[in-house]
C-alpha positions as CSV (number, residue, x, y, z in Angstrom):
1,M,15.7,54.6,54.7
2,S,15.8,57.3,52.0
3,P,14.1,56.6,48.7
4,F,17.0,58.3,47.0
5,L,19.3,55.5,48.0
6,R,17.7,53.1,45.5
7,P,18.7,55.0,42.3
8,V,22.2,55.7,43.8
9,A,22.7,52.1,44.7
10,A,21.6,51.0,41.2
11,C,24.6,52.8,39.8
12,R,27.2,52.6,42.5
13,S,27.0,49.2,44.1
14,L,29.2,47.2,41.7
15,V,32.5,46.1,43.4
16,L,35.4,45.3,41.1
17,P,37.0,43.0,40.1
18,G,34.0,40.7,40.7
19,H,33.9,38.4,37.7
20,F,35.7,40.9,35.5
21,L,39.3,40.5,34.2
22,P,41.8,43.4,34.0
23,F,42.3,45.0,30.6
24,R,45.7,46.5,30.1
25,L,47.6,48.6,27.5
26,G,51.1,47.4,28.1
27,K,51.6,47.8,31.9
28,R,48.7,50.2,32.4
29,Q,45.4,48.9,33.5
30,I,42.8,50.9,31.7
31,G,39.7,48.7,31.9
32,W,37.9,45.5,32.8
33,V,36.4,42.8,30.5
34,S,33.8,40.2,31.2
35,P,34.7,36.6,30.7
36,H,31.8,36.5,28.2
37,L,34.0,38.6,25.9
38,L,36.8,36.1,25.8
39,P,35.6,34.1,22.7
40,A,35.5,37.3,20.7
41,L,38.9,38.4,22.1
42,K,40.4,35.0,21.1
43,K,39.1,35.5,17.5
44,A,40.5,39.0,17.6
45,Q,43.9,37.7,18.8
46,Q,44.1,35.6,15.6
47,E,43.4,38.6,13.4
48,L,45.9,40.9,15.1
49,P,49.7,40.9,14.6
50,A,51.6,38.2,16.5
51,H,52.0,39.0,20.2
52,A,49.7,42.0,20.0
53,L,47.0,40.6,22.3
54,R,47.7,38.4,25.3
55,L,45.0,36.5,27.1
56,D,45.8,34.6,30.3
57,T,44.5,34.1,33.9
58,D,45.9,37.5,34.8
59,G,43.7,39.3,32.3
60,V,43.8,40.7,28.8
61,T,46.8,42.8,27.6
62,L,47.1,44.8,24.4
63,S,50.7,45.6,23.5
64,G,51.6,49.3,24.0
65,D,54.3,49.2,21.4
66,N,52.1,49.8,18.3
67,P,49.8,52.8,18.3
68,D,47.7,51.2,15.6
69,L,46.6,48.3,17.8
70,P,43.7,49.9,19.6
71,A,42.0,50.6,16.3
72,L,42.7,47.1,15.0
73,L,41.3,45.6,18.2
74,E,38.2,47.8,17.9
75,R,37.5,46.7,14.4
76,A,38.1,43.0,15.2
77,L,35.7,43.2,18.1
78,H,33.1,44.9,15.9
79,R,33.4,42.1,13.4
80,N,33.1,39.4,16.0
81,T,30.5,40.9,18.4
82,G,28.5,43.4,16.3
83,F,28.5,46.0,19.1
84,L,26.6,49.2,18.4
85,W,29.0,51.3,16.4
86,R,28.3,54.9,17.4
87,D,30.7,56.7,15.0
88,E,31.8,58.9,17.9
89,P,35.5,58.6,18.8
90,F,36.3,59.1,22.5
91,D,39.6,59.8,24.2
92,I,40.8,56.9,26.3
93,R,42.6,57.7,29.6
94,E,43.9,55.6,32.5
95,T,42.5,58.1,35.0
96,I,40.0,60.9,34.8
97,D,42.7,63.6,34.4
98,G,45.4,61.4,32.8
99,P,46.9,61.9,29.4
100,V,45.0,60.6,26.3
101,L,46.4,57.2,25.4
102,F,44.4,56.6,22.2
103,Q,40.9,56.9,20.9
104,L,38.0,54.3,20.5
105,D,34.5,54.5,19.2
106,R,32.0,55.2,22.0
107,G,30.2,51.9,21.4
108,V,33.1,49.7,22.4
109,L,33.9,51.5,25.7
110,P,31.6,49.5,27.9
111,M,32.7,46.2,26.3
112,L,36.3,47.0,27.5
113,G,35.3,48.6,30.7
114,V,37.3,51.8,30.1
115,L,36.5,55.2,31.5
116,A,33.9,57.3,29.6
117,Q,33.2,60.9,30.4
118,G,30.1,63.0,29.8
119,V,28.3,66.2,30.6
120,H,24.8,66.8,32.1
121,A,23.2,70.2,32.5
122,N,20.3,71.1,34.9
123,G,18.3,73.6,32.9
124,L,16.8,75.7,35.7
125,V,14.1,78.4,35.6
126,H,13.4,80.6,38.6
127,R,9.7,81.4,38.6
128,S,7.4,83.1,41.1
129,D,5.8,79.8,41.9
130,G,9.2,78.1,42.6
131,L,12.2,76.6,40.9
132,H,11.5,74.6,37.8
133,L,13.6,72.2,35.7
134,W,13.5,71.6,32.0
135,V,13.6,67.9,31.2
136,S,13.5,66.1,27.9
137,R,11.9,62.8,26.8
138,R,14.3,60.6,24.9
139,S,13.2,59.6,21.4
140,A,11.7,56.1,21.1
141,T,14.3,55.5,18.4
142,R,17.3,56.0,20.7
143,P,19.4,52.8,20.9
144,L,19.9,53.2,24.7
145,D,17.1,54.0,27.2
146,P,14.5,55.0,24.7
147,G,11.5,57.0,26.0
148,K,13.2,57.8,29.4
149,L,13.2,61.3,30.9
150,D,16.6,63.0,30.5
151,H,18.3,66.3,31.1
152,L,17.8,69.2,28.8
153,A,21.3,68.8,27.5
154,A,23.5,65.8,28.2
155,G,26.0,63.6,26.3
156,G,29.4,62.1,26.0
157,I,32.5,64.1,25.7
158,P,33.9,63.5,22.1
159,A,37.6,63.1,21.5
160,G,39.5,66.4,21.7
161,Y,36.7,68.3,23.6
162,S,36.8,69.7,27.1
163,P,33.8,69.1,29.4
164,F,32.7,72.8,28.9
165,E,33.2,72.6,25.1
166,A,31.1,69.4,25.0
167,L,28.4,71.1,27.1
168,I,28.2,74.0,24.6
169,K,27.9,71.4,21.7
170,E,25.2,69.3,23.4
171,A,23.2,72.4,24.5
172,A,23.0,73.6,20.9
173,E,22.3,70.2,19.3
174,E,19.8,68.8,21.9
175,A,17.9,71.9,23.0
176,S,18.9,74.8,20.6
177,I,20.4,76.8,23.5
178,P,22.4,79.7,22.1
179,E,26.1,79.6,22.8
180,A,26.1,82.9,24.7
181,L,23.5,81.5,27.0
182,A,25.1,78.1,27.4
183,R,28.4,79.7,28.3
184,Q,26.7,81.0,31.5
185,A,26.6,77.4,32.8
186,R,28.3,76.8,36.1
187,K,30.2,73.5,36.8
188,V,28.8,72.2,40.1
189,A,30.0,68.6,40.5
190,V,31.9,65.6,39.1
191,L,30.1,62.3,39.8
192,T,31.3,58.8,39.1
193,Y,29.6,55.4,38.9
194,R,30.1,51.9,37.7
195,L,27.5,49.3,36.8
196,E,27.0,46.4,34.5
197,R,24.5,47.0,31.7
198,P,23.5,45.1,28.6
199,E,26.1,47.0,26.6
200,G,28.9,46.1,29.1
201,L,30.6,47.7,32.1
202,R,29.9,51.4,32.5
203,R,32.6,53.3,34.3
204,D,31.4,56.8,33.7
205,V,32.4,60.3,34.9
206,L,29.7,62.9,34.8
207,H,30.7,66.6,34.7
208,C,27.6,68.4,36.0
209,F,26.5,71.9,35.3
210,D,23.7,74.2,36.4
211,L,22.3,76.6,33.8
212,D,19.8,79.3,34.7
213,L,17.4,79.9,31.8
214,P,15.0,82.8,31.3
215,E,11.3,82.1,31.5
216,S,11.0,83.0,27.9
217,F,13.3,80.2,26.7
218,I,11.7,77.3,24.9
219,P,13.9,74.3,23.9
220,H,13.9,72.7,20.5
221,A,15.7,69.6,19.5
222,E,18.1,70.0,16.6
223,D,19.4,66.5,16.4
224,G,16.1,64.5,16.8
225,E,17.3,62.8,20.0
226,A,14.5,64.3,22.1
227,A,10.8,63.5,21.5
228,G,9.8,66.5,23.5
229,F,10.4,68.8,26.5
230,E,8.6,69.5,29.8
231,L,9.2,72.3,32.3
232,M,8.4,70.7,35.7
233,P,8.7,71.9,39.3
234,V,11.9,70.6,40.9
235,K,9.8,69.0,43.6
236,R,7.9,67.0,41.0
237,A,11.3,65.8,39.6
238,M,12.1,64.7,43.2
239,E,9.0,62.6,43.4
240,I,9.7,61.0,40.1
241,V,13.3,60.1,41.1
242,A,12.2,58.8,44.5
243,E,9.2,56.8,43.3
244,T,9.9,55.6,39.8
245,D,12.5,54.6,37.2
246,E,11.2,57.1,34.7
247,F,14.5,59.1,34.5
248,K,17.4,57.6,32.6
249,F,19.5,55.8,35.2
250,N,22.5,58.2,35.4
251,V,20.3,61.3,35.3
252,N,19.0,60.3,38.8
253,L,22.5,60.8,40.2
254,V,22.9,64.3,38.8
255,L,19.4,65.3,40.0
256,I,20.0,63.9,43.5
257,D,23.2,66.0,43.6
258,L,21.0,69.0,42.7
259,F,18.5,68.2,45.4
260,L,21.2,68.0,48.0
261,R,22.8,71.3,47.0
262,L,19.4,73.0,47.1
263,G,18.8,71.7,50.6
264,L,15.7,69.7,49.5
265,I,17.2,66.6,51.1
266,H,18.3,67.5,54.6
267,G,19.3,66.3,58.1
268,A,20.3,62.7,58.6
269,E,18.8,61.7,55.2
270,A,21.1,64.2,53.4
271,E,24.1,62.8,55.2
272,L,23.2,59.2,54.3
273,V,22.5,60.0,50.7
274,S,25.7,62.1,50.4
275,R,27.8,59.2,51.6
276,A,26.2,56.9,49.0
277,L,26.6,59.4,46.2
278,Y,30.0,60.9,46.8
279,D,32.1,58.6,49.0
280,E,35.1,56.6,48.1
281,P,36.1,54.0,47.1
282,H,36.2,55.9,43.8
283,P,33.9,54.0,41.4
284,A,35.9,55.0,38.4
285,A,39.0,53.4,39.7
């Protein structure tokens, strides 16, 4: 059995509904909530306008008649749960390419099990001794996954941004990559996963890019989110993914996609890993 199946399964083995309840906006199902959230939702129900929030055995339904209700629910949940407020509004959609329904702070998305989208860039350096990959070490002060290895540039897609615009933003903030250089990035994959984490249900869509960097490029963190950077051989990154949990959980998926595209995983193993990484049922459904 391939060692790359372990990190893939860690992100893509959750089967819905499981113990989760549907979360709806009017008649649209947009997320899933854990029964553990019901006490906080009942408190929120008392704070919202009459008939704004319905809780029953069929799930949780927020009325779609009032565009102010999502923000009111968000604030009520923050008061009643103390979830990590990120001060980053995200666009909320029913499907990956669907219209924007409303916006919520990034911190509440896992609590409601709604789709979240992000970007990841493989910073690649072609050297005479082989292909290398720039990786960052997440700051010890990061609220999620502190100290883990991460991509050179990665982050959520803020409200109003396209994936490519978000990549340009993250590249500048996280690694001081000039815009002209970042614009040479090539979109190579869209990956999805779902898993239950301490912060809630992650139903994430990752827009993946390859960015070729000159040997002279040295990254610098502008936003303080990276403790440092390392240029490592791609084959060393393969060893870390296969043998450890040193990389942030979702970074593993993007790197495994890279290894497959480079032909570093091949034969029957590649077929097995590809099915685990890409196949339906669609994890973001």
